[in-house]
C-alpha positions in Angstrom: 70.9 108.1 115.6 73.4 106.4 113.2 75.5 108.0 110.5 74.2 108.6 107.0 75.9 107.3 103.9 77.1 110.1 101.7 77.5 109.9 97.9 79.2 112.3 95.5 76.8 112.8 92.5 78.3 115.6 90.6 81.6 117.5 90.1 82.2 120.3 87.6 84.1 123.6 87.1 80.9 125.5 86.6 79.6 126.8 90.0 76.3 127.8 88.5 75.7 124.3 87.1 76.5 122.7 90.5 74.3 125.2 92.3 71.4 124.6 89.9 71.7 120.9 90.8 71.5 121.8 94.5 68.4 123.8 93.9 66.8 120.8 92.1 67.7 118.6 95.1 66.0 121.1 97.4 62.9 120.9 95.3 62.8 117.2 95.9 62.9 117.5 99.7 59.8 116.5 101.8 58.0 119.6 103.0 54.9 118.3 104.7 56.4 116.0 107.3 56.7 118.7 110.1 60.5 118.3 110.4 62.5 121.5 110.5 64.8 121.9 107.5 67.8 124.2 107.7 70.9 125.3 105.9 74.4 126.1 107.3 77.6 127.2 105.6 81.3 127.5 106.3 84.5 128.6 104.4 88.2 128.1 105.0 90.1 131.3 104.4 92.9 133.5 105.9 93.1 136.7 107.8 95.2 138.3 105.1 92.5 137.9 102.5 89.5 140.3 102.1 87.9 138.8 105.2 85.4 141.7 105.4 83.5 140.4 102.4 81.9 137.8 104.7 80.3 140.7 106.7 77.7 140.7 103.9 76.3 137.5 105.4 74.7 138.5 108.7 75.5 136.8 112.0 78.6 134.8 111.0 81.4 133.5 113.3 85.1 133.2 112.8 87.0 130.3 114.2 90.7 130.9 114.9 93.4 128.3 115.5 96.0 130.4 117.3 99.7 129.3 117.3 101.3 129.3 120.8 103.7 132.1 119.8 100.9 134.4 118.7 98.5 133.8 121.6 99.3 136.9 123.6 99.3 139.4 120.7 96.1 137.9 119.2 94.2 138.1 122.5 95.4 141.6 123.2 94.3 142.8 119.7 91.0 141.1 119.9 90.1 141.7 123.5 88.1 144.9 122.9 85.9 143.1 120.4 85.2 139.9 122.2 81.9 139.0 124.0 81.9 138.0 127.7 81.8 134.4 126.8 84.4 134.5 124.0 87.4 132.9 125.7 90.0 130.8 124.1 90.2 127.1 124.6 93.9 126.3 125.5 95.8 123.3 124.2 98.7 121.6 126.0 101.2 122.8 123.4 100.2 126.5 124.2 98.1 127.0 121.1 94.5 127.9 121.4 91.1 127.8 119.7 88.8 130.8 119.6 85.3 131.3 118.3 83.8 134.8 118.1 81.4 136.9 116.1 82.9 138.3 112.8 82.5 142.1 113.1 84.2 145.0 111.4 86.3 145.5 114.5 87.5 141.9 114.5 88.4 142.2 110.8 90.5 145.3 111.5 92.2 143.7 114.5 93.1 140.6 112.5 94.6 142.7 109.8 97.2 144.0 112.2 98.4 140.5 113.1 100.5 138.0 111.3 98.4 136.0 108.7 96.5 133.0 110.2 94.1 130.4 108.8 90.5 130.9 109.8 87.2 129.3 109.3 84.1 131.4 108.8 80.9 129.7 109.9 77.2 130.5 109.9 74.6 129.3 112.4 71.9 127.0 111.2 69.1 128.9 109.5 65.6 127.5 109.0 64.5 127.2 105.4 63.5 129.0 103.3 66.2 131.7 103.3 68.8 133.3 101.1 71.9 132.1 102.9 73.2 130.0 100.1 73.0 132.8 97.6 74.7 135.3 100.0 77.5 132.9 100.7 78.1 132.1 97.0 78.4 135.8 96.4 81.3 136.2 98.8 83.2 132.9 98.8 85.4 133.7 95.7 88.1 131.0 95.6 87.9 129.9 99.3 87.1 126.2 99.9 83.6 126.2 101.3 80.6 124.1 102.0 76.9 124.8 102.1 74.8 122.0 103.8 71.1 121.5 103.7 69.5 119.3 106.4 66.3 118.2 104.8 64.1 115.1 104.6 63.7 112.9 101.6 60.4 111.3 100.8 60.0 108.4 103.2 63.3 109.3 105.0 63.3 111.6 108.0 66.8 111.1 109.4 70.3 110.8 108.1 69.3 112.8 105.0 70.2 116.0 103.3 72.8 117.2 100.8 75.9 119.4 100.5 77.6 121.7 98.0 81.4 121.6 98.3 83.0 124.6 96.5 86.5 125.0 95.3 87.7 121.5 96.1 86.5 121.6 99.7 87.1 118.1 101.2 83.9 116.4 102.3 83.9 112.9 103.7 85.9 111.4 100.9 89.7 112.0 101.1 91.4 113.8 98.2 88.3 115.7 97.1 88.3 116.6 93.4 89.0 120.1 92.2 85.9 122.1 91.3 82.5 122.1 92.8 80.8 118.9 94.0 77.4 117.9 95.1 76.9 115.2 97.8 73.7 113.5 99.0 73.2 111.9 102.4 70.8 109.0 102.7 70.0 106.4 105.4 72.3 103.4 105.3 69.3 101.2 104.9 68.4 103.0 101.7 71.4 103.2 99.4 69.2 103.0 96.3 67.8 106.5 97.3 71.2 108.1 96.4 70.9 106.7 92.9 67.3 107.8 92.6 68.1 111.3 93.8 71.1 111.6 91.5 69.1 110.5 88.5 66.2 112.8 89.3 68.5 115.9 89.2 70.7 115.0 86.3 73.7 113.5 88.2 75.0 110.1 88.9 76.7 108.3 91.8 80.5 108.8 91.5 82.6 106.3 93.4 81.9 104.5 96.7 79.9 105.9 99.6 81.5 107.3 102.8 80.3 107.5 106.4 78.4 110.8 106.6 76.8 112.9 109.4 
C-alpha cells in the first residue's frame, strides 16, 4: 500500500472548534463498506508533569527514551512494575528505549527519577468509542494527536484524518501553534481533500505532504 497525501484544512486557538470539525469529518466517513475504522492517540509530555492524569484513559502505554547515564537507576526503579516482556531496547551509545503499561506504580517510580521526556500512547480502538473525549480531557497543554483511520466514500485505503493539539507537528515541518485538522486521501484523489474540507467548513491550507 502506498502513502496517503495529507492536507491541513483548519488551524485555530479554539480546541472545541477544531474538535467539532473532527466530529463533522467522522460523520462523513463510510460506514457500510465492512472495513474496520479505529482511533488512536498519543501525547508528548514529561515525567515531572502530572503524568497520572493519563491513567483516566484505560490501557495506555508510556514510551521512554532513557539517557545512557540514567539507564541503571531507571531500570532499577521500574523493574517491580514491568511485565515479563517489557525489556529495554539498547542503543550503541548506551541509551535505551522502553515501552511499558502506564500504571500508578510506574507513575510513582518515575516521580523519583530525574525528569525525562515521555510519550503516552493508546492502542488502536475500534469505533465507536469515547477515546477522543477522554484524551481531550487530560491532555492540557501537551502536544498530542488523535488519529482516526476511516474510509471516505469511494476510498478504502490511504484515508482518514487527524487532530493535532497544541502545535503537535504532523507531516508538515514547523507546525503552526494551536489546534489543527489534517485529512488523508489517496494520492490519486487530491480533489477529495478539497471536497472534505469544504463539507466541514474548512479549506486546504498549503501544500500536501506524504502521509501514512
